[in-house]
N, C-alpha and C positions, 0 to 999 in steps of 0.2 A: 644236488639234483632237484630237491624239493624247491629250492630257491629259483632255479631256472624255470620250472613248471609254473610257479606263481607269477613270474615275470612275463612269460609268454601268455598266460591266461589273462593277465591284467592288460597287456598290450592289445590282445584281440578284443577284450571287453571295451576298451577305450575306443578303438577303431570302429567296432560294431555300433557302439552307442552314438558316435559322431555321425556315422552313415545313417542310422535310423533317425537321428535328429534332423538331418538334412532333408529327408523324405517326409517329415512330419510324423514319424513313428512307424512301427511295423503294424499297419492296419491290415484287416482281413483282405482288402482289395489288393494291396501290394503283395501280401503273402500268396494270394491266388495267382497273381500275374507271374511271380517268380517261379511258382510250382509249374504253371503252364509252360513257361519258357524252358525250364529244365526238362519237362516231358518232351517238348518239341525237339529240343537238341538231342536228347537221348534217342528218340525215335528216328531222327535223321541219321544218327550214327548207326543204329541197327539197320535201317533201310539200306545204307551204303555198304556197311560192313558185312551183313549177313545176306541180304536179298540182292545186293549189287544192282539196285534199281533206283538210284538217286538221280534226280534231274539236275543236281548241282555240279556234277562232274561229267566229262565227256564219256567216261567208261561206265558210269553208274556206281563205281566203287568208291571207297574212302579216298578223300583228297584233303590233304592238310590245309591247302589254301581255302577250299570251300568251308572247312570247319572253322578256320580263322575268321573268314568273312561272316559266318553265322554268329560267332561270338561277338564280333564287332557290331553287328546289327542288334544283338540283344543288349549290349552295353549302351548303344545309342537310344534304344527304347527306354532304358532306365534314365538316361539323361533327359529325355523328353518328359518323363514323369517328374523328375526333379524340377525342370523348368515350369511345368504345370503347377506344382506345389508352390513354387516361389511366386507365380502369378496370382494364385489364390491368396497368398499372404499380402502381396502388394495391393490387390484390388479388394481385399477384405471379403472374399467369397469362399465358398466351400464346395464348389462343384467342378472346377476346371480339372483338378487332379483326378477326381473320380471319373469324369467323362473320358479323359485321356486313358486312364487305366482300363476302363470298360472297352474302349476301342481297341487297345492293344491285346486284351484278353480275347476278344472276338477274332482278331488277326491270328493269334497263336492257336486258337481253336480250329480255325480253318486250315492252318498248316498241319496241325495234328491229324485232322480228318483226311487231308490229302495224303499224308504219310501212311495212314492206316489203309486208305484205298490202294496205294501202291504196294502195300504188303498183302492185299487181298482180304482185309478185315472189314466186315460190314459194320456200319454205324448203328448202334442201338437207338430206337425211337426216343427214349427218354433223354439221351444226350442231344439229339437233334432238336428236341423241343426246348431244352435248356439254353442252347445256343440261340435259338430263335427269340427266346425271352430276353437274352442279353442284347440282341440286335434291337429289339423293341425299346429296351431301356435306354440304349444309346441314342435312338431317335428321339425319345421323350426328353432326354437331357439336352440335346441340341435344340429342340423346339422351345423348351421352357426357359432357356437361359440365353 
């Protein structure tokens, strides 16, 4: 039993290391994006499952197809981050991946805010200001590069 556990842990370690290497390491911006993606997906599930107020299905309730589409979109976001990282490597730059991640974080933030609004949760001012700062950072990155 101990041998199986070690084999499984080693396999996951190798796969995780390879994925992290593809993305240029698990940087804070990637970690933040993945967390926001997970929060958005979880809130979408809660919105549909508990509040029955999702705009992704005709009934507003849980829909496996809508969930699958959401996961596919999140996977595609990660593919774009991978493409942006590879472009950084190819062009010997260090901002394309960061700009892409900031843009996707803003998109996930907007989706989280929309979900919260559909649940009847007001947005705290500090969160709104942080999102505005991210939008400004995205604009600065686009203008400077």
